[in-house]
N, C-alpha and C positions, 0 to 999 in steps of 0.2 A: 135476588139468587136464580139462576137458568135452570130449567126442568131439568131432572136431571139423566148425566147422559149414558149410552152402554156402552158397555164393554164387554170386547167381543175374547172369550177364554183362548190362549195359544199358550197348551199345553207344549212343554218343551222347546219352546221360540223364544226369541230375545223380546220382552217385554216392550213395545215402543210406545212415546210416549210419555216415560214412565214418570219423570222429574214433575214435567206438566199435571199430571193426575193425581199424585200424591196430594202435592200444597191445593188442587181443586180442593180434595175429601178434606185436606186440615184445615179451608177457609171453610169451609159450612157455618165452621162455631170454632173461630177461634179459639175460644177459651174451652175445648175441649181438648185431654189428653187420649191418645190412641194409638196401638202399641200395633205389629207390624200385621199381626195376623187380622185383629177390625178392619184396618185397613185395606190389603188383599182380598177380603171378604168383602167391602162394599167393592171394589172393583172385580168380582165373580170369579177372583185367583182359586183354584184349591189344590192346586198339585203344589209337588215340593219346589221344584225347581223354579214355579214362578216368585211363588213367597219369601224364599231363599231371594234373589234378585231384588224385590221389595227391603229386604232388610241391609242388603245391600248400598242399594240407594238409601237409607233414611243413616245408615253410619256416613256417608262423606254429603249427603244435605247438614249433617251434625257437623260433620267437621269443616262445615266452611260457616255453620254457625246461622244457614240462610232457617231452621228450627231449633228447637232445643228439647231437652232430655229433661222434662218434667217428675219422671221415678224413672225407678229401671224400667231400659224396654218401653216407656210410655212417649209418647214426644209430641209437639204443639207449635203452632207458628210463630217466630220470633215474633212480637209484633212494634220490639224494641228497636228492630233492623228497619231503620230505615232510606238508607242508601243499598241501589241495587244497579247490576252489570247489565246492559240489554243490547239491545238494534233498535235503531229509530225509524223509521218510516213516514216519510215527508212527504204530504200529501200536496194537489198542486194547486193547494190553496196557501201557502206555507207554514201551516197547523202543522204538529206531527202527533203521532202515536209510539209510545215504549212495547218495544215487545221482549217479554222475556219467559222463562219456564215458572218463575215465581211469582206468577199472577196469570187467573182465567183467563181472564180480557186482556187487552190492551189498554193503556193510560191514555189520557191526553194530555198534551205536551202545546200546549198555544204556542206561537210564531213570537211573540216576547222575551220564551225564556228559553228558546233553541242554545244559546249560547254556543255558536259558531257549529252547531252541530247541525251535519249535511247529513243527507237519504242515506243509507243502509252503514251507516256510522255506527261502530261501537262504544259509545258513552256509560257514564256513570251518571245518576240521576237521583234525585232526592225524592221522595214519594209522599204525596199531605192528603189531608180529606178539606176539599173546599169549601171552607163556611162550614165547619160542623157537619158537613153533609156524607153522605156514602160513597160516594163514587170518587174515587182515587183521581191526581192530578199528579205531575210531575216536574221537573224543573232539572234543566238539563247540568251536573254540578261540572263535568269535565268530557271532551271528547279522547277516548285513550284511543282510539285505531278508524284512522281512513279507510271509508269503503273504498275509496278512489279519489286520486290528483291529479288524474286527466282530464276535462269538456271537450267537448266538441261544442263549436259556437261560432257566431258571426261577431269580427272586428267594426266596433266604432269605432271612428281614431277624431280627438280634435288634436287642436294644436300640439299638444306637450305630453298627451299621454291618450289610454284609448282605455276601453273596456270590453271582454268576451260575452257577448249576451246566450248564454245557452237557449237550443232549442230543449234539454227536459224539461217540462215541464214545474218538475222536482226540485229541478237549483232555484232556487227563492232569491239569491242573489248572483250580481253581476262578477263578473274576475278584472277587478284593476292594473292595466299592466302601460307600464312606466316605458318613456323612449325609445330605451335604451335594450327593452326586453322585446320589442314588436318583429327581432327576425326577418326584419325585409314584408313582411307583411302592411296590407292596404285598406286604405277605408273600404270594408264590404266583404271583404276578405271571410273566407267558412277555413276555422283553423283548427287545431291543436292546443290549448290551455293549460299548463302543469301548474299548483297551486305550489305557489313558496312560502309565503308565510301570511298568517292575517292580523298582526298587529291589535292591541288588546283597545284602545280607544278607534279603529276606522269599521266602518260598516261592512265593507267589500273585502275578501283575500284579495289577498296579491300574488299574481301569476307572473309567468314568463308564456311568451309562443315557442312551442317546440317546434311545431308544424303547421306549413301553410298548404293548408288540401285543394284552395282551388276558388271560385264564385262558385257563389248557392243555386243553386236551377240547373246546375252542367250536371253529367247522369255520371260521370263519375265520381266527382265528386258526391256526390250524394249516399250514391253505395260505399264509399271511402269512408263517409262519416259517420254513418249507419255503423257501421264494424265499430270504429275506434272509441265511437260512442259505449260500445258494452263490449270495451278495450281486449276488441277481440284484434289480430294482425291478417296485413293484406298482403302482404312478401317477405318470401324470409331471405332471414340477413345472408351476405356471400358464402360466408362461409358456411354455412347448414349446406347453401347450393353443391359449395367445392367438394364436403364432403360427401354429399351423397354423388354426385359423377364421379367421385371418384373406387366407389364401392368395386369390389369383384362381381360379377354377374355372368363366371362360368359355371353350369352344371358341370362336374367334376364327376370322374366314374368313382372314386374316393367316396363321394358325397351319396351318391345314388346307389351306392352299395347300402351302406349305413338306411337306406327308406325301404319301405316297401312297395316293389314298383307295379303300377300298375294303371301305366300308358298302352297297355292293350284294352283294356275298359270300356267302353263305349260313354264317352262323356262329354256333356252341352252345356253350356248356361243359357240364361237364362235373365235378363235382363230390360230397365228402360229404354227406349229408341237412341237416345241424346246421349246414353252413359261413357264413356269413356275408361272411368276402374270397375273392372270385373274384379267383386272379390270372392264368390262362389261358384262351384259345379257343381253338378249331379251326376254321378257315376251311375249306368246298369243292368246288371246281368243275373241273365236268370240260371237260378240252380239241379241241377238234378232232382232235388225231392220234393220242386214245387213251389220251392219259394224266391225268394228275391233277394239280392245282394246290393246294398241301394252307398252309395257310396255322398257322402256331403265332402268335399274339401272346396277347405279353406283358404287364401293367402297365404303363403309363411313367412310372415313380413319378419317376426323374431327371431327368425335368420340372418338377414339383413340387417334385422334394425337391434342393435347393439346397446348392451348398459353402460353405459360411463361414456358415455360418447355426444355428441353435439347432437347429434342427427335424432339420438333421443329423447335428449335435454329436450331437443324444440318440439317434436312430437309431444313430449308430456307435459307442455307446461299449455301448448294449445288444445292438445285431448277428444276434439273434434275436426271433424270437417266444418263446414260454415258452405249453409246451398243458400245463398240469394236466388231472386230471381231470373239472374243473368247469367251467374255463374256459380263457379262452386271455389272457396278455399278451402281448400285443401291441408290433410291433419300430418301431409306426408310432400318431397318435393313431387315434380313432376315426375323425374327421371324412377322411382320407385313408385308413386299411386300410379301413373298408366302406363308405365313401361315393365320393369321389373318383374313386379306383385302383382300384373292386371294376366288374370288364366286368360288371356285370350286365344285364337282359335288355329290349329295347329300349330302348335312355341311349348316345347315343353316346360314346363314348371314345376317347382318345390315349390311345396303345399302341405297340410296340418287336413288331418281328413276323421271323419267319424264316418264307420261304416259301419252295415247294419245290416243281420240277416230279418227280412217282415214276411211274414206272412201271408194271406189273399185276404187277411180280416184286421191286416195292418195291425196286429202286432210284434214287435222286436221279437226274436227268439235270442239272435245272439248279438255280440256288438263287440268293435275292436276303433280306439284313441290313436294317432300315432303320426310319426314325419314321413310323408310320400313324396313319389314323386307321378305325378301326369300331366294331358295329351288332352284340349280339348281340339274337338274332332266339328264342332257346330257351334254357330254364339248366334242367341235367338231374343229378336226383341219378345213382348210380353205379347204381342199384336201378333204379332207371327207364330209363337206357342199358339196363343188363344186362338188362333184360325184354321190348329189342326187338331185342337177338340173342341172344337166347334161340327168342323167338317168328314173327321175319321171318326170310322168308330171301332172296338177293340174285337167286334164279331170279325169283321174283313179288314182287318191289314192290309194297307197296300203303301206305296209311294204315291207323294203328295207332291203335286204344283204348288207350290210358293207365286201367289196372287201377287204381279204387280205391283199395287196399289200399296200394300202392305211391307213388299222385302226392302232390307233393310242394306242391299247390295242393290237398290235399283234398278233392278231383274229380275225374271221367271228363273224359279229354279228351285232342280228337287231335290228331296227330303225321301231321304232310303227307309225302304220299310221296318228298318231295327231301329230309328230312334221316332218314328214313329209313336211305334210300338211303345218304344219305353215312355214316349209324352203321355200315352190313354193312360197306360198303365200307375206311372205319377201321380196323372191328374185324380184316378181313381182311389186307390192309396189316402190320397192327403184330402181328400171328400170325407174316407173315411177317418179320420185321425181326429179331423176341425168337426166331426160330428158327436166324436168322443169327447172334445172336448169342450163344447161345448151343454154338453149334457151334462158332465161334472162343476158348472158352473163360469166359464169361462166368459166373460162378455164382448159382444162383437161390437165396436167401433169403425165403423167401415164406412168413416168420413170422408166428402165427395175435394175432391184436391180439386183448388184454386190455379190454374194454370195459366200462359200469360205467351198469343203470338207478339212475337220482337222483329220491328224491325233489323235493317241494318249497325244501327244507332243506335238500338236497344228503347226505341219508345215503340209502345202496346198498342195494336194494329187491334188482338178482338182478345178476348177471355173465353178462354174454355175450361174443361173440369173431368178433371180424372177418376175414374171409378174403379176399384178393386177389383177385378173379371179371377175367373177357374186360373188362368196361372198365372195372375197372380201372386196367389193365394197358394196354389201349388209351392211355386215359391219361400213361401210363407210357413206353412204348415212343417218343414223339411228341414228348414233352419231352425222354427220353434225345435222342433224333437231335437237337433247337434243342441240347441242350447238347453234344454233341459237335462238332456243324458250324459252331455261334460258334470252337466251342476251334482246330477245325480251320483254320481260317479267319485267325486270325488267326497263331495257330502254326506257320502251316507258310507258306513262299513259293518255290513253284517247286518244287515238291516236298521240300525240304528244311526241317528246323528253320530257323526265323525268331528274331530276337535281342526282334521287339518283349514290352515286360512286358508280362504279362495276367494273369489271376484262374484261377491250376485249379486245378480238386477233381482229388487225385489220390490213389492208396492201390496203397501199395508190396505187394509177394509177403508169403505169410504167412511166421512165424515158424516155420523150420524142426524146434527143439527142440520147439515148440507141437506142430508136426504131429505130430512119435515122440511126444510123450508122448499123443495123440488118439488114436494110432494102438493103444495099448496100454491103452487105455479101450473105445476099439470094438471093439475086440477078442471080449471077454469077452460081447459080443451078438451075434457071426458076424459082422460088419461088418467089410472094411478098405480101407485107400488108399495108392494107389499115387503115391510122391512122388518120383522117380525122376526128372521135367521137368515145369520148367511148366508142360506141357499133360494130363501126366498127373493131377496133383493136383487142375489143376480141373474135367478130368470123372470123374475119383476120387470127387473132394469134392459134386459135384451127382449121383450114382449113389447117392453113402452120404442123401445132404438125400433122394432120392425115395424108400429103402428105405425111411426109419424115420418119412417122414409116416404118422402116424394110425396110429403105434402106441404104447404109454404111456409109452416114453424117449425118443419125436421131440423134445418141447422141449427136452430135458436135452441129448443128443447136438446138438442145433441150435443150442445156447447151447454149448456145450464149440468146437463147428464153429467157428463167430463168434469165440472166444474166440483162435484160432491167425491170424487177421487182422489184419493190422496196423489202424491208425486210420484212417478218411480222413481229408483235412485239407485246407486251403487255403493257395495258395504261389504265387509264382512261377517258380517252379521244374517244370517239367516233367517229371514221370517217368513218365502213364499211368496207368490206372486196373485196376489188376488185377480188380478182383470184375465190373467191367463189362467187361472185354475191350477198352478202349480205347486207344491212346496217345494223343489229343489229349479231355480232357473237360473243361467249366467246368460251373457256377451262372448260369445266365444265365432261369429260367422264373420267377422267385419271391421278386419283387423286391418287395413288398407283407412277406414276412416272415424274410429273411434277406438282412444288408450285405451281400455280397459279391455276389448280383445287383445288386446296385445298381450296385457297383463297375465291374461286367464287362460292364454299359451303356454305362457313363460312358464307359470305355477302345473300345470298341464304337466309340460313332457317332465317338470322339477319331478314330480311324484310319479311317475311313469320310471324313470332313472332311481330309484325309491330314496328321494330326498326325504328326509325329519319336517315335520313343517315349521313354517319359521313364523316370527313375530308377528300378528295380526296388526299393530301398531303403526307400522310404518305403510303399510295396504289400506291399512281406512285412513289416511291421510290423502292419499293419492287419491284413494273413492271418492274423498267430500270434494278435492280438486276436482275430479274428473264431473262428475254429481254439475256443480258448478259453472263451469264451461259450457257441459250438455243444457244449460237456461239460458246464459248469455245466446247462447246461438239459438237456442228456438227465438228469442225474443230478437233475435237480428233476421233471423228470416220472415217473421213477422211484419218487424218494420217493413223490410222493405218489398211485400209484398204488398202491403198499407199504400206504402210509395208510389209503388206501380200503378195500383188501386186510383187514386190521387191523380195521377197523373191521365189514367187515362178517361175519367172524368173531367179534365181539365177539354178535353177537344167536345162531350157532348151535353155544353152546358144547357142548349136551346132542348133538349131531350127533358120529354117527360117519363119517368120510369115506377112500377109497381115494383113495392117490396112491403116486409115485416118488419113493426114494431119489435124490437128486439133487444130492447131494453127502455125504463122511465126513469128518469131523475126529477129532482125539482126545480129543476134548471131547463128539465126539455126531453123528447123523445129520441132513443137514436134507433132510426129505419136502415134495415139492410136489404139493397134490393136485390129483388128474383132473379132476375139473368144474368148477375154477374157477381152477388155476394158482398159488394162493396157497403159499408158502414158509414153514414155521418147523421149528423144529427141536425134534428130541426128544434128550435129555441123555444120555447116556451113563448115569450115577446114574438114571437114571427107568426103566432099559430092569432090570427085578426078576428078572428068569428065570432073568439068570444073571451070573457075572461078567465084563465084556466088555472085551478092548481094542481100542485103533483098531490093523489090521493097513495099513499104507501101501501096502505091497503088489499087494495082493487089494481095494483100496479098499472094505475092508472095517472092523465090527468082528466079532469072533470071541469067542464063549463059553471060558469055561476050562477048565467043565464040560463042555458037552453039545455042545462046538464046534460050534456052532448060528452060522452067517454070516449079517448084514443086509450085505447088498454092495450097490453101486452101481447101479442099474435095475431094484434088485427091488421090486415092487410089496409094500406093507403097509400097514395098517390104522391110521389116529390117529385120535383125541379131541381138543379143544383143552385146555392144561392153563392158558396164560396168555397174556391180550391184554396187548400193551404198547403206546399209544398216541404217545406221546411217545417213543420212542428207535422208535420203528418196528419192533419185535421181537414173532414169535411165536411161542410156546411149546408144544408135542404130548405126548402119551402115547402112546405105540406098544403098540396092543392085541392084546396076542399071543396063538397058537394056545393 
């Protein structure tokens, strides 16, 4: 049994992972019966609301016969129950693990017992103790639901049939394609194959080719392959484009009359230099009482994106825009995302706004939410806004000549005194808001972003890093303010939590066991974290991130720290946002690229109009879908970065690079190159100076004769051995002394 896990008390909030935690406690002694008060006490739950949730969950588990009631109000694990339903996690070696809330640990399934189960499938398994031991294993009895039926791979064609070999290492079988299901594909083509059948006596599933993507190595083929590997589209259906083109985009007098008219307020946008869609704008007005009225104006996508339309169905299915290294795959057709909804300069736009009266201490005195019409006076790139912040002062506000080398209009131009003052004051207020947030326990993950200089054919010419500066943080703080205040407005009533259904962006506390593992690793570099309380955890994590910044091991430690965190997700059940230190948080500010923001806008307007709370079930289902699509989009983005890094390294095979050991396994060490963040593997068998074996406790490989150690965080020199674009794999040679 692993060491006892800490459970943070969550008074008045939805308890996360309740099923798993109940099973963990009951499994500590499967012969012992406990009542709900005893179980709650073991989870450090003392409030009435929390105990009620435990009691309700126990009733649900009894109903499904996962636990049994041995005496009135006393519960015990149902040890006779050998069949369980859960999810498969297939490893690259063909074995798998069964994941279910019923079990504290994942259960091993050898490849021979997978019974046609594939990665992420929902399956029914039979669990048993292998050879009388205490460790459980499982056999797949039935595949209940396929996680996916479409696979990207390369066609290997024989005379009368072919096989599609998937690039995904977790797809452990090739797909058989009969001659009449080839759909014109030729030998060596990269294709999409759909599973149609898996006969009982066949080693391989049967399928048909639905799409021919092109030849492996072709840039567009590979980008489309990445999208389709994660079930993401790369073009809009014709009928969706047509519906978008036929939308009425005129801003009528009647529509303006329904809204707060803020066209005369000084308004501007700050976005990346290459941005084409502008979700948000800021307005700034000095009030007579010395305070400031600051508007956060967001594109009113929900005005154009009406429910129960083809356009809305497509946006919901996508749920998010996808950002690959060389392109954006938008959630909305270009006519909306880059056109009518984009807050372009010198154009009137329909917006949904959060308007705040803020004093010099960055305290919110008054707030207003509603639909508006706005006019953007200026468009800035982050670099331009940063130039104003660095070169101007509030003590002497004057016009500013924008330097030619950072101008997005490729010409020198003059920024008015009013906009300079607004930018500087917003920056000052943002810094105060950020300081308050950090003091309240927010965690600062200011990670370096990997970007590429690409030629016209999307070949990588170089790698550079983007760091968040004051201009980025200015926008971030005001977007966070709007998101938080909108969530508070709906989520509270007379100072207490309301029961109004809403879309929250939540983030649970870090996993305590993962924090302990992080502690073990960073000790080797002279760092430590204090996990005694929630406050000490966040404070020491911030200190750690600050201390490692700019050091060789920074990216590795930051990555490990992020992995201790729970995943942020969309839900109607608010538990707050740990990473931001907010009790209430939503996503309101990016409806062009995130569907949850569209739902937030609709619900906010519904409540402003006096609507009663709708049922949460439908919205919870939409939240889960949005969270899943967000995760797939993030994986596709990482795959495209990995692809481009490997493509870049193909042209540098003769170079030696300094890097940091970022991971250690029984088969080799991972090395991340310092100058471009490309990560590859040095296989143990390729380290020739000695016979090395993996030492798990030291996070190292150790030479048996020389006792030489290559350890996590060590700086080493490597050279490219092999680049595999299709599998997105990079191998290095270690250059030894």
